[in-house]
C-alpha positions as CSV (number, residue, x, y, z in Angstrom):
1,X,74.3,11.5,-56.6
2,X,74.5,13.4,-53.4
3,X,77.8,13.3,-51.4
4,X,78.5,13.3,-47.7
5,X,81.8,14.7,-46.3
6,X,83.8,12.6,-43.9
7,X,86.8,14.2,-42.0
8,X,89.6,11.7,-41.9
9,X,92.9,11.6,-40.0
10,X,95.7,9.3,-41.4
11,X,96.6,6.5,-39.1
12,X,100.3,6.0,-38.3
13,X,99.7,2.7,-36.5
14,X,97.2,0.0,-37.4
15,X,97.7,-2.5,-34.6
16,X,95.1,-3.8,-32.2
17,X,96.1,-1.4,-29.4
18,X,95.8,1.7,-31.5
19,X,92.6,0.5,-33.0
20,X,91.0,-0.1,-29.6
21,X,92.2,3.4,-28.5
22,X,90.5,5.0,-31.5
23,X,87.2,3.3,-30.8
24,X,87.4,4.3,-27.2
25,X,87.9,7.9,-28.4
26,X,84.7,7.7,-30.5
27,X,86.5,7.3,-33.8
28,X,86.1,4.6,-36.5
29,X,89.1,2.8,-38.1
30,X,88.7,3.0,-41.9
31,X,90.6,1.8,-45.0
32,X,90.5,3.4,-48.5
33,X,91.1,1.0,-51.3
34,X,91.7,1.6,-55.0
35,X,94.5,3.5,-56.9
36,X,97.5,2.0,-55.2
37,X,98.4,1.2,-51.6
38,X,95.4,1.1,-49.1
39,X,95.1,4.3,-47.0
40,X,94.4,3.8,-43.3
41,X,92.6,6.6,-41.5
42,X,90.0,7.2,-38.8
43,X,87.0,9.4,-38.6
44,X,84.5,10.5,-35.9
45,X,81.7,8.0,-35.5
46,X,79.2,10.8,-35.6
47,X,80.2,11.7,-39.2
48,X,78.7,8.4,-40.4
49,X,75.2,8.9,-39.1
50,X,73.9,10.3,-42.4
51,X,75.8,7.8,-44.4
52,X,75.1,4.5,-42.6
53,X,71.7,4.9,-40.8
54,X,69.7,5.9,-43.9
55,X,67.9,4.1,-46.7
56,X,69.4,6.6,-49.2
57,X,72.5,6.1,-51.3
58,X,75.4,8.6,-51.1
59,X,79.0,8.9,-52.4
60,X,81.6,10.1,-49.9
61,X,84.1,13.0,-50.0
62,X,86.9,12.0,-47.6
63,X,88.8,15.2,-46.4
64,X,92.2,14.3,-44.9
65,X,94.3,16.4,-42.5
66,X,96.6,17.5,-45.3
67,X,93.7,19.1,-47.1
68,X,93.5,16.3,-49.7
69,X,90.0,15.3,-50.8
70,X,89.1,11.8,-52.2
71,X,85.9,10.8,-53.7
72,X,84.8,7.3,-52.6
73,X,81.9,4.9,-51.9
74,X,81.3,2.8,-48.9
75,X,82.3,-0.8,-49.7
76,X,81.9,-2.7,-46.5
77,X,81.0,-2.1,-42.9
78,X,81.4,-4.1,-39.7
79,X,79.2,-3.7,-36.6
80,X,79.6,-5.1,-33.1
81,X,77.3,-8.2,-32.9
82,X,75.7,-7.0,-29.6
83,X,75.8,-3.2,-29.5
84,X,75.6,-2.5,-33.3
85,X,78.4,0.0,-32.8
86,X,80.5,0.6,-36.0
87,X,83.8,-1.3,-35.7
88,X,85.3,-0.8,-39.1
89,X,84.5,0.7,-42.6
90,X,86.1,0.0,-46.0
91,X,85.9,2.6,-48.7
92,X,86.6,2.4,-52.4
93,X,88.2,5.3,-54.3
94,X,86.2,6.7,-57.3
95,X,87.6,7.5,-60.7
96,X,85.7,9.4,-63.3
97,X,86.5,6.9,-66.1
98,X,86.0,3.7,-64.0
99,X,82.6,2.1,-63.4
100,X,81.7,1.0,-59.8
101,X,79.0,-1.1,-58.3
102,X,76.6,0.2,-55.7
103,X,73.3,-0.7,-54.0
104,X,70.7,1.9,-55.1
105,X,67.3,2.2,-53.3
106,X,64.0,1.6,-55.1
107,X,61.5,4.4,-54.9
108,X,57.8,3.7,-55.6
109,X,55.7,6.3,-57.4
110,X,52.0,6.4,-58.1
111,X,49.0,4.4,-57.0
112,X,48.2,0.9,-58.4
113,X,44.6,0.3,-59.6
114,X,45.0,-3.3,-58.5
115,X,45.3,-2.0,-54.9
116,X,42.8,0.9,-55.1
117,X,40.1,-0.9,-57.1
118,X,41.0,-4.6,-57.1
119,X,41.6,-4.8,-53.3
120,X,45.1,-6.2,-53.8
121,X,48.3,-5.6,-51.8
122,X,51.5,-4.0,-53.1
123,X,54.5,-6.2,-52.4
124,X,57.9,-4.7,-52.8
125,X,60.4,-7.6,-53.4
126,X,63.5,-5.5,-53.8
127,X,64.1,-2.4,-51.7
128,X,67.5,-1.9,-53.3
129,X,69.1,-3.0,-56.5
130,X,72.8,-3.4,-57.4
131,X,73.8,-1.0,-60.1
132,X,77.0,-0.6,-62.1
133,X,77.9,2.8,-63.6
134,X,80.4,5.6,-64.0
135,X,80.4,7.8,-60.8
136,X,78.7,10.7,-62.6
137,X,75.9,8.3,-63.7
138,X,75.1,6.8,-60.4
139,X,71.4,7.5,-59.6
140,X,70.1,8.6,-56.3
141,X,67.3,6.1,-56.6
142,X,65.5,3.8,-59.1
143,X,62.0,5.1,-59.8
144,X,59.3,2.5,-60.2
145,X,55.9,3.8,-61.4
146,X,53.0,1.5,-60.4
147,X,50.1,3.7,-61.8
148,X,49.2,0.9,-64.3
149,X,49.6,-2.1,-62.1
150,X,46.4,-4.2,-61.9
151,X,45.9,-7.2,-59.7
152,X,48.5,-9.9,-60.5
153,X,50.8,-7.5,-62.4
154,X,54.6,-7.3,-61.8
155,X,57.4,-4.9,-62.5
156,X,60.7,-6.6,-63.6
157,X,64.3,-5.2,-63.5
158,X,64.2,-5.4,-67.3
159,X,61.7,-2.5,-67.3
160,X,64.1,-0.3,-65.4
161,X,67.0,-0.5,-67.8
162,X,68.7,2.7,-69.1
163,X,71.8,3.5,-71.2
164,X,73.6,5.2,-68.3
165,X,73.9,2.3,-65.9
166,X,73.6,-1.5,-65.7
167,X,71.4,-3.3,-63.3
168,X,73.3,-6.3,-61.9
169,X,70.2,-8.6,-61.5
170,X,68.5,-11.0,-63.9
171,X,66.0,-9.4,-66.3
172,X,63.2,-11.5,-64.7
173,X,63.9,-10.4,-61.2
174,X,60.6,-9.1,-59.7
175,X,61.0,-5.6,-58.1
176,X,57.4,-5.3,-57.0
177,X,53.9,-6.8,-57.7
178,X,50.2,-6.5,-56.7
179,X,49.1,-9.6,-55.0
180,X,45.6,-10.7,-53.9
181,X,45.2,-9.9,-50.2
182,X,44.6,-12.6,-47.6
183,X,41.3,-11.0,-46.7
184,X,40.1,-11.4,-50.3
185,X,41.1,-15.0,-50.4
186,X,39.3,-15.7,-47.1
187,X,36.2,-13.9,-48.3
188,X,36.2,-15.9,-51.6
189,X,36.6,-19.2,-49.7
190,X,33.7,-18.3,-47.3
191,X,31.5,-17.3,-50.3
192,X,32.3,-20.7,-52.0
193,X,31.4,-22.6,-48.8
194,X,28.1,-20.8,-48.4
195,X,27.2,-21.4,-52.0
196,X,28.0,-25.1,-51.6
197,X,25.9,-25.4,-48.5
198,X,23.0,-23.7,-50.2
199,X,23.2,-26.1,-53.1
200,X,23.2,-29.1,-50.7
201,X,20.1,-27.9,-48.8
202,X,18.2,-27.3,-52.1
203,X,19.1,-30.8,-53.4
204,X,17.9,-32.3,-50.1
205,X,14.6,-30.5,-50.3
206,X,14.0,-31.7,-53.9
207,X,14.8,-35.3,-52.9
208,X,12.4,-35.1,-50.0
209,X,9.5,-33.9,-52.2
210,X,10.2,-36.7,-54.7
211,X,9.8,-39.2,-51.9
């Protein structure tokens, strides 16, 4: 998985006053958990643009003032309810021999016959899936090939299983499916109504001749 580097400065004070001062200076208060005592630090808000405002998944390399580097993943993030400004971020330290859980984006590949020929609509039920794996086995994305999906077909999480990571969803979780479009349903209803009206007229004519 690709990594993004974040430059961090250790925080000497973690009170409300210092936190407010950091935010006013364009920095984000952060905490790194895992492997002992939590590490409090701050980073420039601009450093998080490629990590937070993207559909892609990344691990993080936190570079501290002392030159130390720590591999981590984003665990939690808090936004201001009105401005969407980043208020706080929690990170979790990565260890080579310890599995971690992470949301991984779903990537669709191919063209479904049920859409191209059957007139259906592709519905993606899960844009991301929770995955558990060793850091080295974390995938950039989960590839879903829809080249054989006909109308009414579905792709389940059980079909995406591998030996390198575990998908933390039920096997019967629908990832995507090809549904009948609303236009097709309306068209079928209209055709049925026309057919029924035609049958009624014919029956009426037959009855009139019999009289």
